[in-house]
N, CA, C and O of each residue as an XYZ file, in Angstrom:
204
protein
N     -70.500    -38.622      4.112
C     -69.267    -39.979      4.032
C     -69.406    -41.666      4.493
O     -68.648    -42.636      4.524
N     -71.174    -41.317      4.899
C     -71.439    -42.759      4.967
C     -70.997    -43.337      6.566
O     -70.730    -42.763      7.622
N     -71.077    -44.856      6.114
C     -71.253    -45.248      7.848
C     -69.662    -45.442      7.807
O     -68.933    -45.463      6.814
N     -69.387    -45.552      8.916
C     -67.758    -45.994      9.219
C     -67.619    -47.639      9.933
O     -68.347    -48.304     10.671
N     -66.552    -47.819      9.407
C     -66.643    -49.505      9.601
C     -65.510    -49.850     11.118
O     -64.513    -49.151     10.935
N     -65.388    -50.482     12.184
C     -64.517    -50.316     12.810
C     -63.749    -51.505     12.623
O     -64.327    -52.480     12.144
N     -62.190    -51.608     13.010
C     -61.053    -52.607     12.912
C     -60.060    -52.460     13.548
O     -59.426    -51.408     13.638
N     -59.701    -53.919     14.279
C     -58.103    -53.833     14.885
C     -57.307    -52.976     14.054
O     -57.383    -52.741     12.848
N     -56.362    -52.468     15.135
C     -55.534    -51.802     14.275
C     -54.020    -51.788     15.431
O     -53.882    -51.041     16.399
N     -52.811    -53.092     14.836
C     -51.882    -52.588     15.481
C     -50.607    -52.234     15.488
O     -50.079    -52.317     14.379
N     -49.924    -51.866     16.353
C     -49.244    -50.775     16.529
C     -48.267    -50.699     17.739
O     -48.314    -51.047     18.919
N     -47.318    -50.062     16.885
C     -46.271    -50.100     17.304
C     -46.318    -49.382     18.621
O     -46.766    -48.283     18.297
N     -46.063    -49.352     20.278
C     -46.167    -48.756     21.344
C     -45.830    -47.132     21.510
O     -46.588    -46.240     21.892
N     -44.231    -47.036     21.032
C     -44.103    -45.625     20.423
C     -44.383    -45.164     19.335
O     -43.889    -44.066     19.080
N     -44.973    -45.598     18.641
C     -45.436    -44.658     17.559
C     -46.922    -44.627     18.088
O     -47.688    -44.577     17.125
N     -47.639    -44.642     19.395
C     -48.902    -44.762     19.479
C     -48.909    -43.488     20.230
O     -49.632    -42.506     20.066
N     -47.623    -43.772     21.395
C     -47.608    -42.527     22.283
C     -47.455    -40.872     21.433
O     -47.917    -39.759     21.684
N     -46.608    -41.395     20.397
C     -46.406    -39.708     19.665
C     -47.645    -39.537     18.959
O     -48.013    -38.399     18.666
N     -48.461    -40.743     18.597
C     -50.098    -40.280     17.662
C     -50.689    -39.725     19.047
O     -51.292    -38.668     19.230
N     -50.473    -40.368     19.643
C     -51.843    -39.532     21.284
C     -51.178    -38.076     21.564
O     -51.811    -37.101     21.969
N     -50.228    -38.094     21.366
C     -49.387    -36.282     21.736
C     -49.511    -35.648     20.532
O     -49.503    -34.470     20.889
N     -49.594    -35.647     19.628
C     -49.776    -35.023     18.476
C     -51.320    -34.981     18.351
O     -51.666    -33.912     17.848
N     -52.192    -35.666     18.598
C     -53.644    -35.832     18.224
C     -54.035    -34.668     19.485
O     -54.814    -33.715     19.477
N     -53.193    -35.171     20.463
C     -54.112    -33.600     21.683
C     -53.605    -32.469     21.427
O     -54.188    -31.431     21.740
N     -52.500    -32.482     20.849
C     -52.326    -30.953     20.301
C     -53.377    -30.107     19.285
O     -53.679    -28.918     19.179
N     -53.785    -31.380     18.578
C     -54.587    -30.778     17.173
C     -56.074    -31.065     17.978
O     -56.986    -31.374     17.211
N     -56.291    -31.025     18.875
C     -57.036    -31.177     19.993
C     -58.424    -32.080     19.090
O     -59.550    -31.700     18.769
N     -57.537    -33.692     18.858
C     -58.390    -34.659     18.346
C     -58.251    -35.750     19.125
O     -57.430    -35.731     20.042
N     -59.087    -36.938     18.861
C     -58.893    -37.951     19.461
C     -57.789    -38.839     18.630
O     -57.645    -38.658     17.421
N     -57.044    -39.777     19.329
C     -56.226    -40.587     18.348
C     -57.238    -40.989     17.548
O     -57.460    -40.020     16.822
N     -58.394    -42.354     17.108
C     -59.073    -41.883     16.071
C     -59.124    -41.222     15.157
O     -58.869    -41.588     14.010
N     -59.483    -40.061     15.523
C     -59.557    -38.797     14.643
C     -58.285    -38.253     13.982
O     -58.350    -37.490     13.019
N     -57.070    -38.681     14.542
C     -56.140    -38.024     14.021
C     -55.875    -39.342     12.764
O     -55.785    -38.746     11.690
N     -55.761    -40.506     12.585
C     -55.533    -41.188     12.601
C     -55.919    -41.189     11.031
O     -55.314    -40.969      9.981
N     -57.112    -41.515     11.369
C     -58.822    -40.645     10.171
C     -58.004    -39.444      9.435
O     -58.064    -39.678      8.228
N     -57.340    -38.378      9.652
C     -57.574    -37.237      9.271
C     -56.024    -37.459      8.688
O     -55.724    -36.495      7.985
N     -55.239    -38.182      8.751
C     -53.658    -38.307      8.537
C     -54.137    -39.582      7.070
O     -53.322    -39.682      6.153
N     -55.290    -40.336      7.020
C     -55.183    -41.110      6.208
C     -55.882    -40.523      5.004
O     -55.695    -40.688      3.799
N     -56.644    -39.873      5.607
C     -57.376    -38.868      4.731
C     -56.290    -38.099      4.052
O     -56.122    -38.366      2.862
N     -55.525    -37.195      4.593
C     -54.548    -36.585      3.286
C     -53.358    -37.122      2.506
O     -52.805    -36.556      1.563
N     -52.993    -38.503      3.131
C     -51.866    -38.880      2.532
C     -53.140    -39.706      0.943
O     -52.857    -40.023     -0.212
N     -54.314    -39.753      1.631
C     -55.055    -40.583      0.266
C     -55.163    -38.896     -1.091
O     -54.814    -38.818     -2.269
N     -55.720    -37.975     -0.265
C     -55.759    -36.968     -0.960
C     -54.462    -36.473     -2.318
O     -54.502    -36.172     -3.511
N     -53.356    -36.635     -1.196
C     -52.081    -35.978     -1.544
C     -51.653    -37.237     -2.800
O     -51.087    -36.856     -3.825
N     -51.907    -38.396     -2.645
C     -51.730    -39.353     -3.593
C     -52.586    -39.141     -4.816
O     -52.210    -39.302     -5.976
N     -53.642    -38.808     -4.465
C     -54.828    -38.925     -5.935
C     -53.974    -37.753     -6.566
O     -53.667    -38.123     -7.699
N     -53.450    -36.469     -6.304
C     -53.006    -35.001     -6.645
C     -51.987    -35.560     -7.388
O     -51.921    -35.048     -8.505
N     -51.022    -36.574     -7.145
C     -49.449    -36.768     -8.128
C     -49.947    -37.681     -8.596
O     -48.950    -38.398     -8.511
N     -50.860    -38.476     -9.158
C     -51.711    -39.717     -9.615
C     -52.164    -38.558    -10.465
O     -51.638    -38.645    -11.575
N     -52.801    -37.701    -10.373
C     -53.338    -37.085    -11.629
C     -52.567    -36.018    -12.659
O     -52.903    -35.281    -13.586
N     -51.409    -36.345    -11.994
C     -50.724    -35.006    -12.625
C     -50.236    -36.014    -14.058
O     -49.612    -35.503    -14.989
């Protein structure tokens, strides 16, 4: 995958709270959950675009 780049993310407190709970349920960190969701969205987009 290569090196990861850090960046600041501004997020609504309610959204963050839900992400924290979701990440905990799936045994991920919040950062890991965000990465997982972004990667899934990108993969889904590629599949729809390629059709």
